[in-house]
Structure formats: structure tokens, C-alpha cells
N, C-alpha and C positions, 0 to 999 in steps of 0.2 A: 491421160493425164490420172490420177488419180483424184475419187470423190473427195468431198470432207470428211464425211466419216470413216473411210480409210486410215487417212488419214492422222485425220481424231484414231482411231483403232493404233495405227502404230505408237504414236504418241504415248496412251495414254498404258502398252505393253514395253516402247523405252525407261521409260518411268518407272513400270513395275520390276525393268531387271536394277535398275541402276534402285531398285532399293533392299532388291536378296544381295546384293553384295556387299555391306556393309553386318548384314546376317551370316550371311556368309561365311566372314573372317570373325565374328561376337563366336563362333562357333569354336576358335582354338582361342585357352587363357595365359596358356604360357610359352617359351621359350622351349622349345624344346632342343635338346642334341645329339648328334647322331656319328658314335664316332666309331664307324665302319674297318671292322675287322680288311685289313687288306693284305697281311703278314708281312710285317714294316714300310716304312711308308708313312704314307697316313694320306686317307680321306676323313673329313668329317665336316657335318652337312650341319644348319645353321636353320631351321625353320622360326622365323617369327610369330608372335599372335597373332599379325594379318595376313599371316599365310606365305610371304614374301620368303627369298629363299637364297643361299649364299651356300658354296660346296667349296668345300678347301682342299685344291689337291685332289685326286681324281685313280692314285695306288701305283701297279704295277708297270717297268714296260715289259714287252714280248710276250707274242701274240696270245699263249693261254694265260699268263698272268694279266693283262690287262682285261681281254676279257671274263676269267673271271671279276676282276674287283668291277667290275663295269657290271657286272648283275651281279652284286652284292650291294654297289650304290645307288644302284637301278629297287632294287627291293626294298632299301629303307626310300628313296623318294617313292612308294608305294605309299607305304607304310604313313609318310605323311603325308600319304593324298596330294601329290604334287604332279603335278601338270607339265611344269620345267622347270628348272633354275634360274636364278632371277641374274644370282652373280660367281662368277668363278672366280677361287684368287688360286692362281700359280703359288704358293710359297717360293718358288724357285725350279730350278732346270738343272734335275736331278729323275735321275727315271725312275724310280719309286717313287715320289709327290705327281710330275706331269703324267707317265706310262702310260695308264688307261682311258684321258680324257679323250681320240677317239670313239670308240666304243663308249665311255656314256655319251659322245654328242650323241652317238645310233640311234641310241634309247630314251635318253630324254632330251629337250630342246637345252639347249644354254643361250641367254639372251646376254651375257655381260661378260666380255674377259678379262680376268686382271694379274699383270704377275709385271717386273721388276725389271724389264727389260729383255736388253736382248741372254743370252747366255755368254758366260766369260768362259767359260770349261769343257772349250769344242769338248765333240764327243767323236766319233767321225759317221759313229748309229747313229746318227739323231739326225743329222745334215739335212735328211729329206723331209723330215718331219717338220727343222724348222726354216725350211724353205719354202716349203707347197701345202703340206697340209694341215700347219699352226695358220698362216693367213686365209686359208681355204676355210676354217673356222671363221674365226675372228672377221673377216671375213662379210659373214652373210648376216653379222648380230653387229655388237662392238667392243668396241681393244680397248683397256684402257693400264698403263702404264705408269703405275702407285711413284708416290713419294711420304714423304713423313707430312702430316699434316693432313693427310687425304682426310674426306668422308669414304660413305659408302650407304646408301641412298638404301635404309631397307625399314618401312613406316614402323614407327613401333622402339627400331634402337638408337643406339645412339651408337655409331661401327665407328671405330678411330682406326685408318692405321698408323701405327708408330715407328713404323723399319722399311727400308725396300733401301735397293741397291746398296747393301754397306750404306745408308747413313741413317739416323734414326732423329729421333723426334727432339729438341732442344727445351724445350717447353712442356713445362709437368702436366700434366695431366689434372684436373679437378679432385685434390685431393692429397695427391702428390708432394714429390719434389724433399720434399727433407730425409738427410742421410740414413743410408745405412748399415744397420751398426756392425751388421751381420759379413755385410764387406768393407770393410776400414783395412783392409790388412793388400784387399786384392791389389794389384798390380797388371798396368796393360800386357798385356806379352802382344809377339808379335800375331800382324795384323795374319785370320786366314787368309789363301788364299782361291776361296772356293767356295763354290754353288752355293755353301750352308750360310758363308755367314751374306752373301746375300738377303736373304727372305723377307720375305715383306712379313711384318710382323701387325697382329690386330691386338686393340684392348676393345670388349661387347660389351656394351652396359645395358642390362635391361633394369628400370627403376636402382630397384640396391644391392640388386648380384651380378655381375659384374666376370667377364671370365678375360684371360690374356692366351693366344693362339699366336706366335713366334715363330711360328717353320724351326728351323732347324738351326736358331740364331748360337753363336757359338761365344766365344771365349772371352773376348770388349765386349760380348755388347750382352753374353749371358751369363752369370756363372753355374758352366753346366758342370762341372767338375764332381765323379762317379764314385767316390760314394760323401764327399764332403759333403752335396747339396742336399742329398738324400735322408745323412743326419738329420742336418737344417732344416728340414721337411717336415721328416718325422720329427722334431723336438717343438716346434714352432705353435705358437700359441694360438689357440681358436682352429688348428686341423687335427680330426682328429684323425684320420685316413687320409695315404693314401696311397691311390689304385696304381697298377703297370696297368697302361689300355696300349699302348702303342708298342712293343715290343711285342713279340713271347718266346724270345730267351734272356737271358741275364747272362753276363754276362759270358756269353757261349755257347751255358748250355741250352739240353734241349729242355731241360725239365729245369719250371719259374716258379719260385714262391708262391704257398698258398696261403690264402686264410683272410692278409690284409688288404691283398690285391685283387680286389670281385671282378677282373675276366681269368683268371685264373680258375682251370676243373676242380680241384683240392677246392671246401671252404672249411679247413682245423683250421682256427689261428693260432698266429707263432708268440711264443712270450713277449720278444723283441726283436726287433729293425735289425733285419738280415743286410749286410752290406757287405759282403765276399761271398762270390760265385760262386753257385748250389750245386755239390754235385752231382750226379744222373743217382736214384735210386740201387740199391746192391738188386741185383738178377733174383725170382722167382716166381709163386704162382699170384701175387698178390700183387705184382710192381705193376704201374699203369702204364700206357702204353706211352709213345711220345707223341708231341701233336703231331693229325693229320695230317702234314700239305694239302692245299687243292681240297681238301674236306669240309666236312656243313662247319658250316660261318654263324659267328653271333655278332651282334653290335650291341654297345652298351651309348644308354638313351638315361639322358640327361633330360631334368623338365623344369624349371625352374619361374617363379613366381616370382612378384612382381617389390615383393617383401622380402625379396631376397633372399624368399628357403628354397629348396629344390631337392628334388627328388633324383633317386641314379638306379638304374633298372637294367641288370643282366639279363640280356634276351634269354642265355644258353641256359640259364637253369629260372628263373623269372625272380632271384630275390632281390629287390629294393628296402634301400636305406633313403630317409627325409634328414637335411641336414639345417635347422636351424638363421638363422640369421648371424650368430655365432660361428657355426659350421663346424659344432656340435652335432650328433647325428639325436633327434629325437623318438624314430622308433629300431 
């Protein structure tokens, strides 16, 4: 039987540990967002000031790509000092969004698996994953089927699900609900029958900073036509720059637009917003090589403050720029 002294020592040690937890959390003051390069598809890691985390999507399928992307995601988690992923949101069941899941789970424990429900676009190659691998993963953790209006519990953040399984939130969020003049002429098209339209979409609020991650929602739920949407974004008040982060290609070309897209390998700015495919540069001694697939990869990191300011850092070249509450660069 423990002595009174040993019981008191244990109680004091437990109290000390409890006192350390808030102190560790206080070492973080920003919402950090890592946009991981998974060469198409998506993997975006959110880390709140509390140290809790949400990973949205896990990159590509196929053995080599899944391992490659899982290693890149694990590297971002290590940089963020994470020992687990508290929530994994799989936006939809396309191979470039869930393909690395099993490999990620081997490297970083995942506590909660969130998705929109069953795959509506079956692919024979994925049958075994859905029948065996995925149930085994969430069977050892928690599984949540998301619905519009749900919240995800992340201390320090207001995380709301606004779309899932083809449905969208019907009531406006705080400060929303007014008519969008840019969409006045939009006419709904035939419903998208693919998994894209099933995407789990999130609106995340950290003080005055807000970010939307809508997966691959398409035309009737997100006005996504290119180049029209790019023109709208580039001319919108309060938006200084638009960065191409998601893709390594523009309109099928191996060479993307430099300068205003922070993730690119050339940093000379262009004088105007390009909206047409960019031709590959002519061959010559100074022609840069095309992107090296499976080569070194770098993430884009956003560090946001509660006052709405945020800093974007390109891990490839260390370039960083801070934006004020009005979206204009401050450095």
C-alpha cells in the first residue's frame, strides 16, 4: 500500500504535469497552416495555438506516390512539433486526396477520421481500401461522417463544416448571407455526378483571420471557372496577390507562371495577371529544367495572428511576406 508521503509526492507530480501543459501550449501564438507539396491533389495541415491539429487530405495513391507524400506530410508534422494528428478530414474519395492515408497513419497516429460518407464514384482498384484498410484505420480511432453545420473540436479555433455529401449549409455564417454581385449572372448547371461535388468544405476562424478550404467543390457550389475566377480574384479589393500553390502545372504546361505565384521557382514578377496557357520556354543554355517529379519538395506555410495579420513563407527559398487585416502586404 502506498505511504502517505508517496501518495502526496505522486499528487504533487501530477499537479506539476498539469501545470506544464498550458505552458507548453503558450509557446504557440499563431495558427500555422502547412500547404504540403503532394504534386497535385491536396494535403494541408492546420496547427492551432493550442497545439491541436487538423490534416485535410493525404495526397496521392499508388505505392511510390503514397510513400513520397506521407513522408512530406510527416516532415511538416515534425516541423510543427506534433506527435499525432487530432483530426483527418478527407474531402472526397479521389486518389489524389486520400491515397497516402495508410502511409501517413504508419508515421503519425491519427485520432479522428472525418469524411462525407461512402464513395459515389467506385473504382475497382480502391475496393479493398474501402472494404478493409479504411475500416481498420478508423476502427482503432474515431470515425465521423460530416454534415453541413457540424463543428470540429479544435481548441482556439472555430471550425465549421459548410459542405459535405453534395449538401451545403443553408444558413449564412456570421457576417455572410448578402448577395454577391460577381455571381449575379451565374446560372446553375447540371449537377456534378463525381466525387468532387461531395467534398467536405470547411470555414476556419481564428480571431479576425478566416480561411476557407472547400476541397474540390465544383460549379454549382463554388464558382470555379478559369480564367474568369482568376480575373475576379486578381481584381478584388483587399487581395494583393494570388498564389498558385495547389498545382505544379498551369493549363497542362510543365512551366507555371513566375513571380506572383509564391510557390514557383522563378521570382521575377509579371506586369499583369496571365490567364492563358504559358508556353514552355525555347530550348537553350539558360532554359530552366521542367519540374522534377518526386524530387525535393517544399511547403508553403501561413502563420496567422488573431488580429487578422498573417505571414506567408516559401520554404524553398525562405521568402516571406506579411499581410495586414486589409489583405495588403506590409513587407
